Biopython code that builds the backbone (N, CA, C, O; Angstrom):
import numpy as np
from Bio.PDB.StructureBuilder import StructureBuilder

atoms = [
    (1, "MET", "N", (90.884, 126.322, 49.718)),
    (1, "MET", "CA", (91.968, 126.503, 50.657)),
    (1, "MET", "C", (91.501, 127.192, 51.944)),
    (1, "MET", "O", (92.154, 127.078, 52.981)),
    (2, "GLU", "N", (90.386, 127.898, 51.878)),
    (2, "GLU", "CA", (89.896, 128.536, 53.105)),
    (2, "GLU", "C", (89.530, 127.487, 54.150)),
    (2, "GLU", "O", (89.610, 127.729, 55.354)),
    (3, "TYR", "N", (89.127, 126.317, 53.661)),
    (3, "TYR", "CA", (88.724, 125.239, 54.563)),
    (3, "TYR", "C", (89.886, 124.810, 55.457)),
    (3, "TYR", "O", (89.694, 124.514, 56.637)),
    (4, "VAL", "N", (91.090, 124.777, 54.889)),
    (4, "VAL", "CA", (92.264, 124.398, 55.668)),
    (4, "VAL", "C", (92.512, 125.444, 56.755)),
    (4, "VAL", "O", (92.886, 125.090, 57.874)),
    (5, "GLY", "N", (92.315, 126.696, 56.450)),
    (5, "GLY", "CA", (92.487, 127.759, 57.429)),
    (5, "GLY", "C", (91.504, 127.662, 58.573)),
    (5, "GLY", "O", (91.823, 128.025, 59.705)),
    (6, "LEU", "N", (90.310, 127.174, 58.286)),
    (6, "LEU", "CA", (89.312, 127.013, 59.342)),
    (6, "LEU", "C", (89.645, 125.850, 60.269)),
    (6, "LEU", "O", (89.224, 125.844, 61.426)),
    (7, "LEU", "N", (90.385, 124.879, 59.782)),
    (7, "LEU", "CA", (90.745, 123.724, 60.607)),
    (7, "LEU", "C", (91.932, 124.006, 61.527)),
    (7, "LEU", "O", (92.157, 123.266, 62.484)),
    (8, "ALA", "N", (92.680, 125.049, 61.255)),
    (8, "ALA", "CA", (93.881, 125.340, 62.039)),
    (8, "ALA", "C", (93.591, 125.525, 63.535)),
    (8, "ALA", "O", (94.316, 124.949, 64.345)),
    (9, "PRO", "N", (92.582, 126.287, 63.945)),
    (9, "PRO", "CA", (92.328, 126.433, 65.384)),
    (9, "PRO", "C", (91.942, 125.114, 66.055)),
    (9, "PRO", "O", (92.315, 124.862, 67.200)),
    (10, "ILE", "N", (91.199, 124.283, 65.342)),
    (10, "ILE", "CA", (90.804, 122.988, 65.903)),
    (10, "ILE", "C", (92.037, 122.107, 66.072)),
    (10, "ILE", "O", (92.192, 121.433, 67.091)),
    (11, "ALA", "N", (92.908, 122.114, 65.075)),
    (11, "ALA", "CA", (94.143, 121.332, 65.163)),
    (11, "ALA", "C", (95.012, 121.826, 66.315)),
    (11, "ALA", "O", (95.648, 121.026, 67.001)),
    (12, "PHE", "N", (95.043, 123.118, 66.528)),
    (12, "PHE", "CA", (95.826, 123.687, 67.629)),
    (12, "PHE", "C", (95.298, 123.198, 68.973)),
    (12, "PHE", "O", (96.080, 122.846, 69.856)),
    (13, "ILE", "N", (93.980, 123.175, 69.132)),
    (13, "ILE", "CA", (93.375, 122.695, 70.379)),
    (13, "ILE", "C", (93.716, 121.229, 70.608)),
    (13, "ILE", "O", (94.052, 120.833, 71.724)),
    (14, "PHE", "N", (93.630, 120.416, 69.544)),
    (14, "PHE", "CA", (93.975, 119.007, 69.683)),
    (14, "PHE", "C", (95.450, 118.836, 70.028)),
    (14, "PHE", "O", (95.802, 117.942, 70.797)),
    (15, "ALA", "N", (96.307, 119.668, 69.476)),
    (15, "ALA", "CA", (97.735, 119.586, 69.767)),
    (15, "ALA", "C", (98.010, 119.914, 71.233)),
    (15, "ALA", "O", (98.816, 119.247, 71.881)),
    (16, "ILE", "N", (97.351, 120.929, 71.746)),
    (16, "ILE", "CA", (97.524, 121.279, 73.159)),
    (16, "ILE", "C", (97.030, 120.144, 74.051)),
    (16, "ILE", "O", (97.668, 119.811, 75.049)),
    (17, "SER", "N", (95.906, 119.559, 73.695)),
    (17, "SER", "CA", (95.359, 118.438, 74.460)),
    (17, "SER", "C", (96.323, 117.259, 74.451)),
    (17, "SER", "O", (96.559, 116.647, 75.492)),
    (18, "ALA", "N", (96.877, 116.937, 73.298)),
    (18, "ALA", "CA", (97.818, 115.825, 73.195)),
    (18, "ALA", "C", (99.070, 116.106, 74.023)),
    (18, "ALA", "O", (99.585, 115.210, 74.692)),
    (19, "TYR", "N", (99.559, 117.335, 73.983)),
    (19, "TYR", "CA", (100.752, 117.691, 74.756)),
    (19, "TYR", "C", (100.492, 117.533, 76.253)),
    (19, "TYR", "O", (101.357, 117.065, 76.992)),
    (20, "THR", "N", (99.303, 117.922, 76.692)),
    (20, "THR", "CA", (98.943, 117.794, 78.100)),
    (20, "THR", "C", (98.901, 116.329, 78.516)),
    (20, "THR", "O", (99.372, 115.973, 79.596)),
    (21, "GLN", "N", (98.338, 115.480, 77.660)),
    (21, "GLN", "CA", (98.278, 114.057, 77.983)),
    (21, "GLN", "C", (99.661, 113.428, 78.011)),
    (21, "GLN", "O", (99.941, 112.584, 78.862)),
    (22, "VAL", "N", (100.528, 113.827, 77.091)),
    (22, "VAL", "CA", (101.895, 113.307, 77.091)),
    (22, "VAL", "C", (102.614, 113.730, 78.365)),
    (22, "VAL", "O", (103.359, 112.947, 78.955)),
    (23, "SER", "N", (102.392, 114.948, 78.779)),
    (23, "SER", "CA", (103.015, 115.439, 80.011)),
    (23, "SER", "C", (102.544, 114.622, 81.215)),
    (23, "SER", "O", (103.350, 114.259, 82.072)),
    (24, "ALA", "N", (101.263, 114.337, 81.280)),
    (24, "ALA", "CA", (100.722, 113.542, 82.377)),
    (24, "ALA", "C", (101.296, 112.124, 82.347)),
    (24, "ALA", "O", (101.606, 111.559, 83.396)),
    (25, "LEU", "N", (101.437, 111.556, 81.164)),
    (25, "LEU", "CA", (102.010, 110.211, 81.055)),
    (25, "LEU", "C", (103.469, 110.191, 81.501)),
    (25, "LEU", "O", (103.912, 109.237, 82.140)),
    (26, "ARG", "N", (104.208, 111.234, 81.166)),
    (26, "ARG", "CA", (105.610, 111.299, 81.593)),
    (26, "ARG", "C", (105.706, 111.315, 83.115)),
    (26, "ARG", "O", (106.555, 110.637, 83.694)),
    (27, "LYS", "N", (104.833, 112.091, 83.766)),
    (27, "LYS", "CA", (104.844, 112.135, 85.227)),
    (27, "LYS", "C", (104.501, 110.768, 85.809)),
    (27, "LYS", "O", (105.115, 110.334, 86.784)),
    (28, "GLU", "N", (103.529, 110.096, 85.217)),
    (28, "GLU", "CA", (103.130, 108.772, 85.692)),
    (28, "GLU", "C", (104.280, 107.770, 85.518)),
    (28, "GLU", "O", (104.521, 106.943, 86.396)),
    (29, "ILE", "N", (104.980, 107.846, 84.397)),
    (29, "ILE", "CA", (106.112, 106.944, 84.169)),
    (29, "ILE", "C", (107.217, 107.199, 85.193)),
    (29, "ILE", "O", (107.832, 106.258, 85.695)),
    (30, "GLU", "N", (107.467, 108.464, 85.500)),
    (30, "GLU", "CA", (108.488, 108.770, 86.510)),
    (30, "GLU", "C", (108.093, 108.207, 87.865)),
    (30, "GLU", "O", (108.937, 107.682, 88.591)),
    (31, "ASN", "N", (106.804, 108.312, 88.215)),
    (31, "ASN", "CA", (106.333, 107.750, 89.485)),
    (31, "ASN", "C", (106.492, 106.230, 89.501)),
    (31, "ASN", "O", (106.909, 105.657, 90.508)),
    (32, "LEU", "N", (106.164, 105.586, 88.398)),
    (32, "LEU", "CA", (106.301, 104.134, 88.323)),
    (32, "LEU", "C", (107.760, 103.708, 88.405)),
    (32, "LEU", "O", (108.076, 102.701, 89.040)),
    (33, "LYS", "N", (108.644, 104.456, 87.774)),
    (33, "LYS", "CA", (110.072, 104.142, 87.862)),
    (33, "LYS", "C", (110.560, 104.233, 89.296)),
    (33, "LYS", "O", (111.354, 103.406, 89.744)),
    (34, "ALA", "N", (110.082, 105.242, 90.018)),
    (34, "ALA", "CA", (110.482, 105.394, 91.422)),
    (34, "ALA", "C", (109.960, 104.232, 92.243)),
    (34, "ALA", "O", (110.675, 103.721, 93.105)),
    (35, "GLU", "N", (108.729, 103.802, 91.998)),
    (35, "GLU", "CA", (108.168, 102.664, 92.739)),
    (35, "GLU", "C", (108.943, 101.376, 92.422)),
    (35, "GLU", "O", (109.196, 100.570, 93.317)),
    (36, "ILE", "N", (109.315, 101.186, 91.166)),
    (36, "ILE", "CA", (110.086, 100.001, 90.781)),
    (36, "ILE", "C", (111.443, 100.001, 91.488)),
    (36, "ILE", "O", (111.906, 98.966, 91.967)),
    (37, "ALA", "N", (112.066, 101.169, 91.543)),
    (37, "ALA", "CA", (113.354, 101.274, 92.220)),
    (37, "ALA", "C", (113.212, 100.917, 93.700)),
    (37, "ALA", "O", (114.080, 100.250, 94.263)),
    (38, "LYS", "N", (112.128, 101.356, 94.327)),
    (38, "LYS", "CA", (111.903, 101.021, 95.748)),
    (38, "LYS", "C", (111.704, 99.521, 95.915)),
    (38, "LYS", "O", (112.216, 98.935, 96.869)),
    (39, "LEU", "N", (110.970, 98.893, 95.005)),
    (39, "LEU", "CA", (110.726, 97.460, 95.106)),
    (39, "LEU", "C", (112.000, 96.648, 94.874)),
    (39, "LEU", "O", (112.174, 95.581, 95.463)),
    (40, "LYS", "N", (112.881, 97.147, 94.026)),
    (40, "LYS", "CA", (114.150, 96.441, 93.781)),
    (40, "LYS", "C", (115.026, 96.451, 95.015)),
    (40, "LYS", "O", (115.774, 95.503, 95.254)),
    (41, "VAL", "N", (114.941, 97.525, 95.813)),
    (41, "VAL", "CA", (115.759, 97.632, 97.015)),
    (41, "VAL", "C", (115.319, 96.597, 98.052)),
    (41, "VAL", "O", (116.147, 96.055, 98.784)),
    (42, "LYS", "N", (114.024, 96.328, 98.109)),
    (42, "LYS", "CA", (113.510, 95.358, 99.093)),
    (42, "LYS", "C", (113.935, 94.003, 98.711)),
    (42, "LYS", "O", (113.612, 93.037, 99.402)),
]
sb = StructureBuilder()
sb.init_structure("model")
sb.init_model(0)
sb.init_chain("A")
sb.init_seg("    ")
for serial, (resi, resn, name, xyz) in enumerate(atoms, 1):
    if name == "N":
        sb.init_residue(resn, " ", resi, " ")
    sb.init_atom(name, np.array(xyz, "f"), 0.0, 1.0, " ", f" {name:<3s}", serial, name[0])
structure = sb.get_structure()
């Protein structure tokens, strides 16, 4: 069971990395939605 405890910090780092990537993707999607809205107006 000590092995699982040693993996916890690594899992935490991966979780933070994944959260950061999801955040970046959300911003990119919002930018794309805005561009699509501009193109629909034309």
